[in-house]
BATIGU-528219 format. One line per field, with one value per residue (C-alpha): residue number from 1; residue in three letters; chain; x, y, z. Coordinates in steps of 0.25 Angstrom, whole numbers, plus 5000, padded with zeros to 4 digits. Layout:
// BATIGU-528219
resi = c(NUM:...)
resn = c(ALA:...)
chain = c(A:...)
X = c(X:...)
Y = c(Y:...)
Z = c(Z:...)
END
This chain:
// BATIGU-528219
resi = c(1:2:3:4:5:6:7:8:9:10:11:12:13:14:15:16:17:18:19:20:21:22:23:24:25:26:27:28:29:30:31:32:33:34:35:36:37:38:39:40:41:42:43:44:45:46:47:48:49:50:51:52:53:54:55:56:57:58:59:60:61:62:63:64:65:66:67:68:69:70:71:72:73:74:75:76:77:78:79:80:81:82:83:84:85:86:87:88:89:90:91:92:93:94:95:96:97:98:99:100:101:102:103:104:105:106:107:108:109:110:111:112:113:114:115:116:117:118:119:120:121:122:123:124:125:126:127:128:129:130:131:132:133:134:135:136:137:138:139:140:141:142:143:144:145:146:147:148:149:150:151:152:153:154:155:156:157:158:159:160:161:162:163:164:165:166:167:168:169:170:171:172:173:174:175:176:177:178:179:180:181:182:183:184:185:186:187:188:189:190:191:192:193:194:195:196:197:198:199:200:201:202:203:204:205:206:207:208:209:210:211:212:213:214:215:216:217:218:219:220:221:222:223:224:225:226:227:228:229:230:231:232:233:234:235:236:237:238:239:240:241:242:243:244:245:246:247:248:249:250:251:252:253:254:255:256:257:258:259:260:261:262:263:264:265:266:267:268:269:270:271:272:273:274:275:276:277:278:279:280:281:282:283:284:285:286:287:288:289:290:291:292:293:294:295:296:297:298:299:300:301:302:303:304:305:306:307:308:309:310:311:312:313:314:315:316:317:318:319:320:321:322:323:324:325:326:327:328:329:330:331:332:333:334:335:336:337:338:339:340:341:342:343:344:345:346:347:348:349:350:351:352:353:354:355:356:357:358:359:360:361:362:363:364:365:366:367:368:369:370:371:372:373:374:375:376:377:378:379:380:381:382:383:384:385:386:387:388:389:390:391:392:393:394:395:396:397:398:399:400:401:402:403:404:405:406:407:408:409:410:411:412:413:414:415:416:417:418:419:420:421:422:423:424:425:426:427:428:429:430:431:432:433:434:435:436:437:438:439:440:441:442:443:444:445:446:447:448:449:450:451:452:453:454:455:456:457:458:459:460:461:462:463:464:465:466:467:468:469:470:471:472:473:474:475:476:477:478:479:480:481:482:483:484:485:486:487:488:489:490:491:492:493:494:495:496:497:498:499:500:501:502:503:504:505:506:507:508:509:510:511:512:513:514:515:516:517)
resn = c(MET:THR:THR:SER:VAL:GLU:SER:GLY:PRO:GLY:GLY:PRO:ALA:LEU:ALA:PRO:SER:GLY:GLY:ILE:GLU:VAL:ARG:GLY:ILE:THR:LYS:ARG:PHE:PRO:GLY:VAL:VAL:ALA:ASN:SER:ASP:VAL:ASN:LEU:THR:ILE:ARG:PRO:GLY:THR:VAL:HIS:ALA:LEU:ILE:GLY:GLU:ASN:GLY:ALA:GLY:LYS:SER:THR:LEU:MET:LYS:ILE:LEU:TYR:GLY:VAL:GLN:LYS:PRO:ASP:GLU:GLY:THR:ILE:ALA:VAL:ASP:GLY:ARG:GLU:VAL:HIS:PHE:SER:SER:PRO:THR:ASP:ALA:ILE:LYS:VAL:GLY:ILE:GLY:MET:VAL:PHE:GLN:HIS:PHE:MET:LEU:ALA:ASP:ASN:LEU:THR:VAL:LEU:GLU:ASN:VAL:VAL:LEU:GLY:ALA:GLU:HIS:LEU:TYR:GLY:ILE:GLY:GLY:ASN:ALA:ARG:VAL:GLN:ILE:LYS:ALA:ILE:SER:ALA:ASP:TYR:GLY:PHE:GLY:LEU:ASP:PRO:ASP:VAL:LEU:VAL:GLU:GLU:LEU:GLY:VAL:GLY:GLN:ARG:GLN:ARG:VAL:GLU:ILE:LEU:LYS:VAL:LEU:TYR:ARG:GLY:ALA:ARG:THR:ILE:VAL:LEU:ASP:GLU:PRO:THR:ALA:VAL:LEU:VAL:PRO:GLN:GLU:VAL:ASP:ALA:LEU:PHE:ALA:ASN:LEU:ARG:GLU:LEU:ARG:ALA:SER:GLY:HIS:THR:ILE:LEU:PHE:ILE:SER:HIS:LYS:LEU:ASP:GLU:VAL:LEU:ALA:ILE:ALA:ASP:ASP:ILE:THR:VAL:MET:ARG:ARG:GLY:LYS:THR:VAL:GLY:GLU:ALA:ASP:PRO:ALA:THR:ALA:THR:LYS:HIS:GLN:LEU:ALA:GLU:LEU:MET:VAL:GLY:SER:GLU:LEU:PRO:ASP:PRO:GLU:THR:GLU:GLU:SER:THR:VAL:THR:THR:THR:PRO:MET:LEU:THR:MET:ARG:ASP:VAL:GLY:LEU:THR:ASP:ALA:ALA:GLY:ARG:ASP:LEU:LEU:THR:GLY:ILE:ASP:LEU:THR:ILE:HIS:ARG:GLY:GLU:VAL:LEU:GLY:ILE:ALA:GLY:VAL:GLU:GLY:ASN:GLY:GLN:ALA:GLU:LEU:VAL:GLU:THR:ILE:MET:GLY:MET:ARG:ARG:PRO:THR:GLY:GLY:MET:ILE:ASP:VAL:GLY:GLY:ALA:ASN:VAL:THR:ARG:TRP:THR:THR:ARG:ARG:ARG:ARG:LYS:LEU:GLY:ILE:GLY:PHE:ILE:PRO:GLU:ASP:ARG:HIS:ARG:HIS:GLY:LEU:LEU:LEU:ASP:ALA:PRO:LEU:TRP:GLU:ASN:ARG:ILE:LEU:GLY:HIS:GLN:THR:SER:ARG:GLN:LEU:ASN:TRP:ARG:GLY:VAL:ILE:ARG:ARG:ARG:ALA:ALA:LYS:LYS:ASP:THR:ARG:ARG:ILE:VAL:GLU:GLN:TYR:ASP:VAL:ARG:THR:PRO:THR:ILE:ASN:THR:HIS:ALA:ARG:ALA:LEU:SER:GLY:GLY:ASN:GLN:GLN:LYS:LEU:ILE:VAL:GLY:ARG:GLU:MET:SER:GLY:ASP:PRO:VAL:LEU:LEU:ILE:ALA:ALA:HIS:PRO:THR:ARG:GLY:VAL:ASP:VAL:GLY:ALA:GLN:GLY:ALA:ILE:TRP:ASN:HIS:ILE:LYS:THR:ALA:ARG:ARG:GLU:GLY:LEU:ALA:VAL:LEU:LEU:ILE:SER:ALA:ASP:LEU:ASP:GLU:LEU:ILE:GLY:LEU:SER:ASP:ARG:ILE:GLN:VAL:ILE:LEU:ARG:GLY:GLU:MET:VAL:GLY:GLU:PHE:ASP:PRO:ASP:ARG:VAL:THR:PRO:GLN:GLU:LEU:GLY:ALA:ALA:MET:THR:GLY:GLY:LYS:GLY:GLY:GLU:GLN)
chain = c(A:A:A:A:A:A:A:A:A:A:A:A:A:A:A:A:A:A:A:A:A:A:A:A:A:A:A:A:A:A:A:A:A:A:A:A:A:A:A:A:A:A:A:A:A:A:A:A:A:A:A:A:A:A:A:A:A:A:A:A:A:A:A:A:A:A:A:A:A:A:A:A:A:A:A:A:A:A:A:A:A:A:A:A:A:A:A:A:A:A:A:A:A:A:A:A:A:A:A:A:A:A:A:A:A:A:A:A:A:A:A:A:A:A:A:A:A:A:A:A:A:A:A:A:A:A:A:A:A:A:A:A:A:A:A:A:A:A:A:A:A:A:A:A:A:A:A:A:A:A:A:A:A:A:A:A:A:A:A:A:A:A:A:A:A:A:A:A:A:A:A:A:A:A:A:A:A:A:A:A:A:A:A:A:A:A:A:A:A:A:A:A:A:A:A:A:A:A:A:A:A:A:A:A:A:A:A:A:A:A:A:A:A:A:A:A:A:A:A:A:A:A:A:A:A:A:A:A:A:A:A:A:A:A:A:A:A:A:A:A:A:A:A:A:A:A:A:A:A:A:A:A:A:A:A:A:A:A:A:A:A:A:A:A:A:A:A:A:A:A:A:A:A:A:A:A:A:A:A:A:A:A:A:A:A:A:A:A:A:A:A:A:A:A:A:A:A:A:A:A:A:A:A:A:A:A:A:A:A:A:A:A:A:A:A:A:A:A:A:A:A:A:A:A:A:A:A:A:A:A:A:A:A:A:A:A:A:A:A:A:A:A:A:A:A:A:A:A:A:A:A:A:A:A:A:A:A:A:A:A:A:A:A:A:A:A:A:A:A:A:A:A:A:A:A:A:A:A:A:A:A:A:A:A:A:A:A:A:A:A:A:A:A:A:A:A:A:A:A:A:A:A:A:A:A:A:A:A:A:A:A:A:A:A:A:A:A:A:A:A:A:A:A:A:A:A:A:A:A:A:A:A:A:A:A:A:A:A:A:A:A:A:A:A:A:A:A:A:A:A:A:A:A:A:A:A:A:A:A:A:A:A:A:A:A:A:A:A:A:A:A:A:A:A:A:A:A:A:A:A:A:A:A:A:A:A:A:A:A:A:A:A:A:A:A:A:A:A:A:A:A:A:A:A:A:A:A:A:A:A:A:A:A:A:A:A:A)
X = c(5140:5128:5125:5116:5110:5106:5097:5104:5107:5116:5114:5113:5124:5131:5120:5123:5121:5107:5109:5100:5099:5087:5089:5079:5071:5059:5049:5038:5026:5015:5009:5016:5029:5031:5045:5050:5065:5064:5077:5079:5091:5090:5102:5108:5104:5091:5076:5071:5056:5050:5036:5026:5011:5006:5011:5023:5032:5038:5034:5040:5053:5054:5051:5063:5072:5069:5070:5056:5055:5066:5066:5065:5075:5084:5094:5096:5109:5111:5123:5128:5127:5117:5108:5098:5088:5081:5073:5072:5083:5092:5088:5090:5104:5108:5101:5087:5076:5061:5050:5036:5024:5017:5025:5030:5031:5026:5017:5020:5035:5044:5052:5064:5057:5052:5065:5073:5063:5070:5083:5087:5101:5105:5105:5098:5085:5089:5099:5107:5094:5088:5101:5101:5086:5088:5100:5092:5080:5088:5097:5085:5075:5065:5063:5059:5060:5064:5055:5042:5031:5028:5013:5016:5022:5016:5016:5028:5036:5033:5038:5051:5052:5051:5062:5070:5069:5076:5086:5089:5092:5102:5094:5100:5089:5075:5063:5050:5037:5026:5032:5023:5010:5005:5012:5006:5014:5022:5026:5030:5039:5045:5048:5054:5063:5068:5070:5079:5087:5089:5093:5103:5109:5111:5099:5091:5076:5067:5054:5041:5029:5016:5017:5024:5025:5033:5041:5045:5048:5057:5064:5077:5074:5060:5058:5045:5039:5028:5023:5035:5045:5053:5048:5055:5063:5060:5067:5059:5066:5058:5047:5032:5021:5014:5026:5028:5014:5015:5027:5020:5006:5006:4995:4993:4994:4981:4974:4965:4958:4942:4936:4923:4915:4905:4902:4887:4879:4876:4885:4890:4899:4897:4905:4902:4910:4916:4926:4935:4944:4953:4953:4962:4952:4960:4953:4956:4945:4938:4926:4926:4916:4916:4906:4908:4897:4893:4903:4914:4928:4932:4947:4953:4968:4976:4990:4990:4985:4976:4963:4960:4960:4951:4942:4940:4939:4928:4920:4921:4916:4930:4930:4919:4918:4918:4909:4902:4894:4897:4886:4887:4877:4866:4869:4875:4886:4893:4891:4890:4900:4910:4902:4889:4896:4902:4889:4883:4893:4907:4919:4932:4946:4955:4968:4975:4971:4978:4973:4958:4956:4961:4963:4976:4976:4962:4959:4954:4940:4939:4945:4933:4924:4930:4921:4910:4907:4893:4889:4878:4887:4897:4889:4876:4870:4883:4892:4902:4899:4912:4908:4903:4915:4925:4917:4917:4932:4934:4927:4935:4948:4944:4937:4948:4960:4965:4976:4976:4977:4964:4954:4959:4972:4975:4974:4989:4994:4989:4997:4992:4985:4977:4973:4968:4961:4954:4949:4945:4937:4930:4927:4921:4912:4898:4895:4900:4894:4907:4921:4932:4945:4957:4970:4964:4977:4988:4999:4993:5000:4995:4987:4979:4978:4972:4962:4958:4956:4947:4938:4936:4933:4923:4916:4916:4909:4898:4895:4905:4909:4924:4932:4946:4958:4972:4986:4987:4984:4983:4973:4965:4965:4962:4950:4943:4932:4935:4947:4947:4960:4960:4971:4972:4958:4951:4946:4954:4951:4944:4950:4946:4954:4954:4961:4970:4984:4991:5000:4988:4982:4995:4996:4981:4984:4996:4989:4995:4982:4967:4954:4946:4951)
Y = c(4970:4960:4954:4942:4941:4928:4924:4917:4917:4928:4942:4954:4958:4971:4981:4990:5005:5004:5010:5002:5003:4997:4997:4992:4984:4977:4967:4961:4953:4947:4958:4969:4976:4980:4986:4992:4996:5002:5010:5015:5020:5020:5028:5023:5029:5036:5034:5031:5032:5024:5028:5024:5020:5006:4997:5006:4995:4999:4986:4977:4985:4984:4969:4968:4976:4968:4954:4950:4951:4950:4960:4955:4966:4976:4977:4981:4986:4987:4996:4995:4980:4973:4963:4952:4948:4935:4938:4949:4942:4946:4960:4961:4955:4968:4977:4979:4978:4980:4984:4981:4989:4978:4974:4960:4959:4948:4955:4944:4945:4956:4966:4958:4945:4952:4958:4946:4936:4931:4937:4929:4926:4940:4943:4931:4933:4938:4948:4952:4954:4963:4971:4973:4977:4987:4993:4995:5000:5010:5014:5018:5023:5012:5010:4996:4986:4972:4965:4972:4964:4969:4969:4980:4989:5000:5001:5011:5002:4989:4996:4999:4984:4981:4991:4985:4972:4976:4984:4972:4964:4974:4982:4995:4998:4997:4997:5002:5000:5010:5011:5022:5016:5013:5023:5035:5049:5047:5033:5038:5049:5038:5029:5041:5044:5029:5030:5042:5035:5023:5032:5039:5026:5023:5014:5016:5016:5013:5020:5016:5024:5030:5042:5053:5063:5052:5049:5063:5064:5052:5049:5054:5048:5045:5035:5034:5022:5021:5009:5000:5011:5021:5034:5045:5050:5061:5069:5070:5084:5090:5080:5082:5072:5076:5075:5060:5057:5062:5053:5041:5041:5053:5060:5070:5065:5061:5068:5060:5073:5073:5086:5086:5079:5068:5063:5060:5057:5042:5032:5021:5014:5014:5007:5008:5002:4991:4982:4971:4961:4950:4935:4938:4948:4961:4973:4977:4988:4995:5003:5007:5019:5025:5030:5032:5040:5040:5048:5048:5042:5039:5037:5027:5031:5021:5015:5001:4990:4999:4992:4998:4984:4978:4990:4987:4972:4975:4984:4974:4962:4955:4956:4955:4966:4962:4974:4986:4989:4991:4998:5000:5009:5006:4991:4984:4976:4972:4957:4957:4949:4956:4952:4958:4971:4972:4970:4981:4990:4991:4992:4988:4992:4983:4987:4975:4974:4961:4954:4959:4966:4958:4944:4946:4935:4937:4946:4961:4957:4946:4956:4966:4956:4954:4958:4961:4947:4946:4960:4960:4966:4955:4943:4936:4925:4921:4922:4932:4941:4941:4950:4961:4959:4961:4973:4980:4977:4984:4996:4997:4995:5007:5016:5014:5014:5000:4997:4983:4976:4969:4965:4951:4955:4950:4959:4956:4962:4976:4986:4989:5002:4995:4984:4995:5002:4989:4987:5001:5000:4987:4992:5005:4997:4993:5006:5003:5012:5010:5008:5003:5007:5002:5009:5011:5017:5010:5006:5013:5024:5038:5036:5024:5031:5044:5035:5027:5040:5046:5034:5035:5050:5047:5036:5045:5056:5046:5042:5030:5029:5025:5020:5023:5017:5022:5023:5035:5047:5057:5048:5046:5061:5064:5055:5054:5062:5057:5049:5040:5034:5020:5016:5002:4998:5011:5024:5035:5047:5054:5065:5075:5073:5088:5091:5079:5077:5064:5066:5068:5055:5048:5052:5047:5034:5031:5035:5049:5057:5054:5061:5069:5081)
Z = c(4940:4942:4956:4956:4970:4975:4987:4999:5013:5020:5024:5014:5005:5008:5006:4994:4994:4987:4974:4963:4948:4941:4926:4915:4924:4917:4923:4915:4919:4910:4903:4911:4911:4926:4924:4911:4910:4924:4929:4943:4950:4965:4972:4985:4998:4992:4993:4979:4977:4966:4962:4951:4949:4952:4941:4938:4941:4955:4962:4951:4951:4966:4966:4956:4964:4976:4969:4969:4954:4943:4931:4917:4913:4919:4931:4945:4951:4966:4970:4956:4955:4946:4954:4951:4961:4963:4976:4986:4994:4983:4983:4998:4997:4989:4999:4993:5002:5000:5009:5003:5005:5012:5024:5026:5041:5051:5061:5072:5071:5077:5069:5071:5066:5054:5050:5051:5045:5033:5036:5048:5042:5043:5058:5064:5072:5085:5091:5079:5071:5082:5082:5067:5067:5078:5071:5058:5065:5073:5061:5053:5063:5062:5077:5076:5088:5083:5093:5090:5083:5069:5072:5083:5073:5065:5049:5049:5058:5050:5038:5046:5049:5034:5031:5042:5036:5023:5030:5039:5027:5022:5012:5007:4997:5002:4993:5000:4993:4997:5011:5016:5011:5025:5033:5040:5038:5051:5047:5033:5040:5048:5036:5028:5040:5040:5025:5026:5037:5027:5016:5025:5028:5013:5010:4997:4998:4986:4990:4982:4985:4979:4989:4981:4993:5001:4989:4987:5002:5003:4990:4984:4970:4963:4952:4945:4938:4928:4921:4924:4920:4928:4922:4930:4942:4951:4961:4974:4977:4966:4962:4966:4969:4956:4947:4953:4951:4936:4934:4941:4934:4925:4933:4944:4959:4964:4976:4986:4990:4989:4985:4992:5003:4998:5012:5014:5027:5023:5030:5022:5032:5047:5057:5072:5083:5074:5081:5075:5083:5077:5081:5093:5098:5095:5091:5077:5076:5087:5087:5073:5070:5056:5046:5031:5023:5008:5000:5012:5012:5026:5028:5038:5042:5050:5051:5044:5053:5062:5058:5044:5038:5048:5047:5032:5034:5044:5035:5023:5032:5031:5046:5056:5066:5081:5084:5078:5066:5051:5042:5027:5020:5031:5032:5044:5038:5050:5048:5033:5024:5016:5003:5008:5012:4998:4992:5000:4993:5000:4991:4996:4992:5001:5007:5001:4986:4984:4996:4996:4983:4971:4966:4960:4950:4945:4933:4936:4932:4943:4953:4949:4955:4969:4980:4970:4965:4970:4964:4953:4943:4944:4948:4942:4950:4956:4943:4941:4929:4922:4911:4921:4929:4918:4912:4926:4928:4914:4920:4933:4925:4916:4927:4937:4928:4931:4922:4917:4904:4905:4916:4915:4921:4934:4946:4950:4937:4940:4948:4962:4958:4947:4956:4966:4955:4951:4966:4967:4954:4959:4973:4967:4958:4962:4969:4983:4994:5003:4999:5009:5003:5010:5005:4991:4985:4993:4983:4971:4963:4962:4950:4955:4969:4962:4954:4967:4974:4963:4963:4978:4977:4966:4974:4986:4978:4974:4988:4991:5006:5007:5019:5015:5022:5017:5022:5013:5022:5010:5003:5016:5018:5004:5001:5015:5021:5035:5040:5052:5059:5063:5074:5080:5075:5080:5074:5081:5073:5062:5053:5043:5030:5027:5040:5044:5039:5036:5048:5057:5052:5053:5067:5070:5063:5072:5085:5086:5084:5083:5084:5074:5065)
END
């Protein structure tokens, strides 16, 4: 039987049990086959993990399953009935909800207001809605107060609000895209407890992640995608991380560990008593003191939203500090422009590659120029040296394994991992003295992750000073020579990566423990 779902008013249909059959799904874009004859069976009442390298086709498949895109070929059946989606509203009506990696919440609204926004027709916006939200929160152990402003919630609590939103709309199947990317270990444990409650109640979870140890810990079934196809399934009861990595990328699991110390006594970045306030006079950074030497990686650990972004923007000259001093290689750059700091030799891998790192609708060779357009290599008397830019882009593509048909391909057409490798290659060019790396491997697969780690290790051995900000605590511990914790805009502790555990770092990041180790 085929069910054609149409958008329209009214509440969600009776929620299905959650079993989903995907058969022969194919999706083509100009010059690219994103999905090719994809087959996937998701058993009702299970946590089903979907893994694969960047560009494997996971995101496209999820967008098709959620009604964002339409397949060129193939079928989707929900609870035994074939369905055709024209929009996410159609997917929601048959009980499919999706929680995206980047939260879609309004900080200035309450939990209740965020949840009911766009779904006012279900239970109104007052007492009935509050009753429903409290009941869902209690049933699944979310512990959310409907009347609290979202801006007052931590990252883990915000994620629960996103899950609550789809449950409120009647979802029985929940798609989670990289749900642990910004969570500390304690928050991951809490999320998994919530997911087990959902599974016990009959919900189905489709769990997309690059963290293979977490996949093995929570999944009932695992499907592996590679180059647009489903290439295998694994039983989490018997599979290992190394076996999953082999299926994903055909290589060993990468290791962030650095073998030897290369730290010198020459400081490359010094910050003394640096402060920053916003337009309303609120403190964003307070008394920041840190030093990074040549050949040293200083890791910064912190729960998202505790001042990491402001720290990076202050170092890069994107924000003017309200006090203190910033020195790079012996030069006081506190009042320098971003361009002048870049010319001094600061490389920058931004947290948001789409917003601050790339022109998505420009070819790769033009993206190679960004931030370096005044360098002698690429600029002659105010005119961009196109031939030199194209030549160096070809070098980056080869040296950093950026998988692209041509350097004239637009950045938008590349997978996230290949976009990131292009940025890393660009920022490593020109022999920088200091690299600001904000979440350099976020959202990339294990293959790209290992490549980026190796480039950072190599540059460190050659004397590069690195400020590393990451939500991946294994990455921080493996790559860093020292780790400092930032909490509410202040440095609250320093740790030795050889002695600290992810759990201890997670506790310090949430205010549970500080000090030196």
